[in-house]
N, C-alpha and C positions, 0 to 999 in steps of 0.2 A: 506574283503574287502566289501563284499555282505551285511554285519551285519551292518558297519560302513553304508555304504549308506543307507539301511533300517533304521538305527535309526537317521540317517541324516534329512531324510523326512518325520520321522512319528513326531521329534521333530518340525520343518518346520511347520507341519497340526496343531499342539499341539498351538505353537503361534500365526499364522494367526486364531485361535477359541481364544485365549483368546485376541487378541488386537478387535476382532471383538464384541467380550462380553463386554469389557470395554466400548468401543462404543457406544454399543446397550443403556449402561446406561445414556449417556447423550441426553439431546434434541434435538431436531432437529427443526431449521428453516427453513421454505419452502420460496426460490429465488419466488419475482414477477416478474421479466422479465428473458431474456439472450439476449444477442448480436449474432448477425450471427457468425459462426465461422472465425477466421480469414484467410488470402489468406494463410500462414506460414505454412507447415508442421511439426510436431514435437514440441518441448518445445519451445517457441517461446513467445505466450501472455505471458507477465510479470505482469506489474504494474497498477493502475490507480489514477486519479486523478478527481477532482470534481469544478467543476465552478456555485459557487452561482450566480443565476442571480438575483440580488434584486430588481429589478423593477417587474420581471414576474418570479418568482420562477418556476412554473412550468416549465418554458424552462430553467432549467439550464441546464449545459452538462457535460457528465462524457466522462475524457481522456484516455486513455488504449493503453499502446508499445506493438507493436510488435516487439520484440527485436532484431529482424533479419531483420527489414527494415523499419519502423517507427512509428508514431501517429494517432490511432483513435480516432476520436470524435463522440458520439452518445447521443441522447436524452433522457428521463429518461424513454422512453419505452423499450431501447438498440437498437433503430432504426439505423444506420450505416448515419451521416451527412455531413463526409466527412473524409479522408485519405491523410497523407503527407508521401511521401517516404525521411524521413531526415534522414535515416542511424540507425545504430544499438542503439535504444534509449532504454539503457536496464530499467531504473525507471524515475518518472516521480512527477512533485510537483507541486504546485501553491502557491501564496499568493496575495488577491486583497488588496491595500491597498486605503485607500479613499482620496481623495485629498479637496479641497476646493470646487470645484465646480463638479467634477469628481471622478470615482475611477480608478483607473488602474490595473490591473493584470498581474503580472510575473508569466513566466510562467520555469522550467528550467528541462532540462533532463540530464542523462548519459549519452552522445554519445560515444559508444566505438568502432564504426568506426575509428573516429578521435583521440579517449583517450582526448574530451574537455568537457567541462560543458558548456550546451547549453542554453542561455537564450531569452525567446520571451516575449515581452510587446507589451500589447493590454489595450486601453482605451477602457473598458467596453461597451459604446455607440455603439464603433464601432463593437464588439461583437452581439450587439444587432441588429444592422443594418443588420449583417449578416443573424442571425436567422429569420427577414422577408421574407427572401427568403429560409427559413427551411435546411439552408447550412452553413457551417464553418469547417474550416478547418486551422491548422499550415500554416504559409509561411514558404517555403521552405527552407531560411538560415534565422535562429535566427539573430534577433539585435546583441545580443552581443554572441562570440563564444571565450573561453579562453583555453588553452591548461594545462591541469591536470599534477602532476608531478606525479602521479602515475597511475596502472595502473586500469582506472576507473570503477568503478563497480554500486553501488546504491546511491542516491540522496534524498534528505528531504530541504525542504526551510522553513523559520522561519519570524517574522517578530518582533526584538528584540527592547526593549524601547533602549537602551544602542546602539547598533551597526544599526538597521535599517533593509532593508533584508540582510539575511544572508541565504549563500545556505552552507550544509556537506554533503562532496562528501567522502564516503567508498572505500575499495582498493581491488579488485579482487586478492585472492592468498598472499593477506598483509593483516597485523594489522590496518595500517592505516588511520586517517581519515584526511580530508583537512576541514578548515573552511573560506569559502569567504564570504567576504562582497560587498554591491553594494551599489557603491558610485560615484556622479560626471560623471551617465552614464558609468560607468566600474566595473569588478570585481576584489576587490585587494583580495590575499591571505592573510589571516591575521595567520594564524598558522596551524601546522599537528600537531596530538598528535596520539597514540599508544591505540587501542581498546583490546588488546591481540591477536587478531585472527582478521580471514577472516568475513568481516561484509560484508551485504547487506542492509538490512531495516532497516528505521531510521524515526523517525519523531521529528520534533520538537516543544515542549508546549508552543505556545507565552506567553500565561497569568502566568504560573508557570515558566518562563527561563528554561526549562529543557530538555533536550534531551535522547532521549528513543534509544536504540539502539540494534540491537541482531547481537550476534557473531553464526556463524553457524559451520559445522562440528565439529572438536574433542569435544570441551566442552557444544557447546549450551547453550551460556548465554544468558539474557536480563538485560540490564542494565541502570540505569539513571543515565545522569551527568548535574547536578546544573551547569547553566553557569552563571558565575558572569564578571564584567569589567576585571579580570586580569585572563580571559580565563586558568583557572588552571584545567586542568581533571585531576588530579593524583587521584581523589577519588572518584569513581563512587558506587552507594549504585546496588549490585546485587541483581537483582528481582529475578530469578528465573534462575534454569538450569535442567540439566537432572537427576539430583540427587531428583529435586522437580515434575514438572507437565510440564516438557517439552519433549516431542519425536521427536529423530531424529534433525531436523533443524527449529529453530525460524527462522520464514522470515519475510513477512509485519506486520509492524504497523501501528495502527490508533489510535487514542483517540476521546471519543463520550462526551461531554462536556454539563454535566448537567445546571451549572452555568459557570464563567469566570473560576472558578479554582475548578471545582471539579467533578466528570465523573467515567469513565471508560478507562482505557487503552486494547486495543484488539489485542493480538499477534495471527497470523496465525501460530500453532502449525502444522507444514507441516505432519512432520512422522506420527503423528497419525491422519490427515486431521480432525482436530479439532479447534476451537477457542477459547482462553483460555482469561479469562475477569481477570483483576487487578484494583483496586483500583487505581484512578487517580494520590493520592494523597498520598506522602510518610506516612508509607513504603511500601508501592505499594504491598499491599495484595493481594494475589491470592483471588477469590473470586469463578468460577467456569469454567466449557468449553461448548461450545454448538458445534453442528455440521447444516451444513447447507442441508439440506436433501432434494428430491426431490418434486414439487409443487404438488395439486391434480390430479391424474389420469396421473400424470407423464409428464406433458407438460411441463415442466422445470426439466431437469433431477438437481443430485445432487453435491455437489462440494465437491474434491478431491484434496490433494496434492497442496495446495495452494501458491501460491506466494507473488504476491502483495496483500493488502486490503485496501481503502480507506472509512472515513465515512464522513457524511454532516448534522449536529446535527439542521438544520432547516425542519420548515414545509414548504414539497414543493408542494403537493396536495394531493388525498384522496390515492393514494395507499403510499404516505411518510409522513403521518401529523405527526411524531416526527422523521424525518431524513431517510435518504439512508446508507447504507454499500453496498459497492459495492468491491467484490471478484474474483481472477482470478480463471478461473478452468483447473486444470492442466490435468484431463481426463474427457473432453466434450464427452457423451453417451448421443445419440436422437434416442430413442425405440433402445438400445440395440447397435447401431450402433456406431463407433467410429470415432467421426469428431475432426475437426481442436482445438485447444483451444477455450476460449473466455472467460466470462464474466459474472457473476452472479448480479442483484441486489435484496436487501435484506429489508425490510421494517425494521427499527430500532424498533418501534412502537412494532413488534412481537416480536424482541428479547426480550425486555423490559417486554412485558407479559407474555412471557413463562418461564422467567427468576426469574417472580416475584420481578423487580429490583424496 
């Protein structure tokens, strides 16, 4: 018995050393800013989304969920501008759609308190008015709330040329994925399909009409589904799995767009505290992985065990000349002191430069 325990401890130490050595071989990108720790203790911060202020890019916003409480709003320096106690909003996403005279932003959240899809609709000019007071927060009640038929978990939105604004919702503890369409000021369920296992992270590539979705737990698979008018999801492309470049759970997914159709897929490789990079176009080749390490002098700590990821490929300001990547940090340490979770902001110009892309 003593030998077994000693052997197990030795094996564990070797495994930790091996993973550390493997991780050490990947480039580290330093974050520019971080948000304050969220109010909830434990595993609570989860998923970000980014709103682009087309008239004043430097006043764009970051939304971040506290999946046990609500939604935070931050500016590009990570300062909190607002918070809404909206319930257990697990994941969040948005799409801005241009109208003839204005643009409107549709924000969707997976509400696990009520098992609903919550949809907030704002005219961008109204968001900008709020920012004149340097404040903005979501309304307590969404414009539209519909009951999901699954144990709702993850969520992502898209603007599709055939279906318009669509929403994908994933199932906690099950393989089902729902597809909803926004039409006539309502959300209508179009289809439910099977992604083979429990999935959370997803993102829709509007221009390429492709849904990327990560299956957690047993297999750890990243899949791509081409969205066609007949909504046939029977033949996905397997991009990666645990036999390849994914360690334990694949989580959040984001897209960096170099052109309308080319660029990169970024996947949170949560078990290895890495971010995997893939070609945005089929066959979605794996390119490399990187870490988000601490900033100079440790002003902002590094990132580990990441859930949600969001990327915007717009020029925003001097800090983010080629876009921003926002990531959830599972272990937020401030000068070696454990704090509640938060979000880190990374300049994608640094990612492109350090990975020589």
